[in-house]
N, C-alpha and C positions, 0 to 999 in steps of 0.2 A: 454489735457493729464490727464490721470487718476492718482491720487495721491495714493501712496502706504500707507497702514495702518502701523502705527508704530509697531515694534515687541512687542509681549506680553511677559513680563518677568515671571520668575518662581513664584515670589511673587504674581503677578496678577492672574496667573493660580490657585495658591493655595487658594487665597481668594475667587475666584469665584466657586470653586469646591463644596462648601457646606460640611455638615457633616451628618452622619447617625443619625437618631433619637435615643434618649436614650432608648426608648421602643422597638426598633427593636431587634428581636432575633439575637444573636451574630453571627450566621452563615450567616445572610443576610448582615452583615456589612463588609466593607473592612478594614483590619488592616495592620499595618506595624511595624515589629519588628526592632528596631534600637539599634546599639551598637557603642560605641566610644572607641578608644584607646587614652590615654591622657598622657601628660608629668608629670602629678601629679593631685592631687585632689582639688587644690585651683583655682577656676575659675578667681581669681584676677590676678594670676601670671602664671598659667599653660595653656596649649593649647591642642587643638584636633590635633592629628597626623594621625588618620585613622577613617573612618566611614564606617559601613556596614549596609545595610537595606534589609529586606526580606518581601515581600508582602504575606499576608494571605487573601485568598478569598474563600467564600463558605466553610469555615472551613478547608481549605487545604493550606499547605505551597506551594507557587508558586516559586520554586527555580529558574526557568527560568527567573524570573523578578527581581532577586536579584541585588543589586548594591553595589559596593565597590570602595573606593578611598583612597589613601594616601593623606595627607595634609602637605604642606610645612610650618614648624614653623618659627617663627622669631628669635628663638635662640635654641641652642642645647638642646635636651632632657636631663633630669637628669640621672645620672648613674644608680640609683636604678630603674628608669622607663625603661631604656634600657634593664636591666636584665630581666624585666617582659615581655615586648612586643617585644623585639629583634629588635627594629627599631632604627637605628643609624642616626645621622644627614646626613651621606653620602647616606643613603637610601632615604632620604626625600628632599634633596636639589633640585631635579628636579621635585618634586611632584606638583600637582595643588595647587592653593591657597585655603584658607578657603572659599572665595566667591564661588569658583567652588563647594566645598563640600556642602555649604548651598543651592545652586541652585539644586544640585542633590537631596538633602533631600526634598526640597519643591516639586519637581516634583514627586517623588515617594510617598510622603505622601499626596498629594492632594486628597481630598475626603475620606481620611482614618482616622483611629484612631491609635495613636502611642502605641507601646508596648515596655516597657523597663524592664530590670531586675535591681532592685534598682533604681527606676526612679529619685530619688532625685539628684543623681550625674549627670546624663545626662541632666536633666532639668536645673541645675545650669549653665552648659556650653552653652546649646542651646538657652535658653530663651533670653539672651542679644543679641545673634547673630541674631535671628529672629526679635527681636524688632527693630533692625537697618533697617529691610525691612518693618517695620510697620506691622508685622505679629505676632500673638500670638500663641505659642505652644499649641495645643489642650490638653484637659484632657486626660490622658493616663492610660492604664492598666499596672499593675506592676506584673510580674510573681513572684517576691520575696514575695509580699503580697498575691497573689492568692495561691501560694504554701503553705504559712503558714495557710491560711484559709482551704485549702483542707486537710492538715495534722491534723489540729485541729478537723475537722469533721471526719476524718478517725481514728485517734489515740486518740483523746481527750486531746492532749497536744499542747500548743501554744509555738512555738519556738521563741527565741529572734531575730533570723536572719536566713537566708537560702541562702547559696551560690548556684550559678547556677549549678555547677557540682554535688553538693549534691542533688539538686532538680531533675535533670535529672536522677540520680541514683534511687531516690525514685519512680519516675514515670516509670522507666524501659525503658527509651528511650535512644538512642545513643547520646553522646555528642561530638561535634566537638572539636578539640584541643583548649584549652582556650587561652585567651589573643591575639586573632586575631579578629578584628572587624567583619569581615564577618562570621567567624566560630561561634562566640558568638551570632551574630544576628540569625543565623540558629538555634542554640540550643534554644535560647529564643523563636523563632517562634514555634518550635516543642513543647516546654514545654507549651506555651500558649494554643495551640490547645488541648493538652492532658488535661490540667487543666480545660479548659472550658468544655470539653466533660465530665470529671468526675463530675464537679459541676452541669452540666446540668441534670445528672441522679437523683440528689436530688431535684432540683427545676429548672425550665426553666430559662436559663441565657439570659440576654439582654445586650446591650451595656452598659447601666447604671450600671447594677449589677456587671459587671466585672471591669469597671472603678472605681466604688465606693467601691470596696472590702475592702478598709482600714477601712471603717465604721464598718464592721463586726469584724475586729480585735479589734477595740476599744470596741465593745460590749463584746468580749471574755475577755478583760482585766478587764472590770467592773464586770464581773462574777467571777473573781478571778482565782487562779491557776487551770489549767486543764490539 
């Protein structure tokens, strides 16, 4: 009797998928814009309650491959958070678990490079969740950083921060309604494609140049006010 192979989990698929070379032109890489809705900003006490992810391939946003899920929290969201994302405990009580959300993320991110807007926040929540699966979150592109690089090159001024809505307005692209994980992931994906295209016109952009754009901001700061 032939023995069945054990099922391959999302973490195993993710680990085996590999990563694009840092020297690869950005359009040849697969990217994945990710956004989280949270009960707060402290990963020690707060939780993910929604996740949206949008694939970018060949320099185009693949909306047909987008993924979205609510996530069931272990305790009720804070009142202030509910006012922002409009997700009550009643909306989440029958939602999938965080394990389901992590599996979804690993599946859609396999073989790709993450894209976040203000990556520090998402990384703080996702890093320990992926570590439980013995998976490391790959280095990511950050549209907040890329936007400030682009505006510095365009206007000669370095902004201290850049909200996603303000960035989409500066780029002249439509923005989805904010504070919805899938909507913000779509806006982030569109902003990333627009920013990479603009920056490509100055010098050819690679995976490494977009992921490491924060180094350019550090250079701008050393150069002084601009």
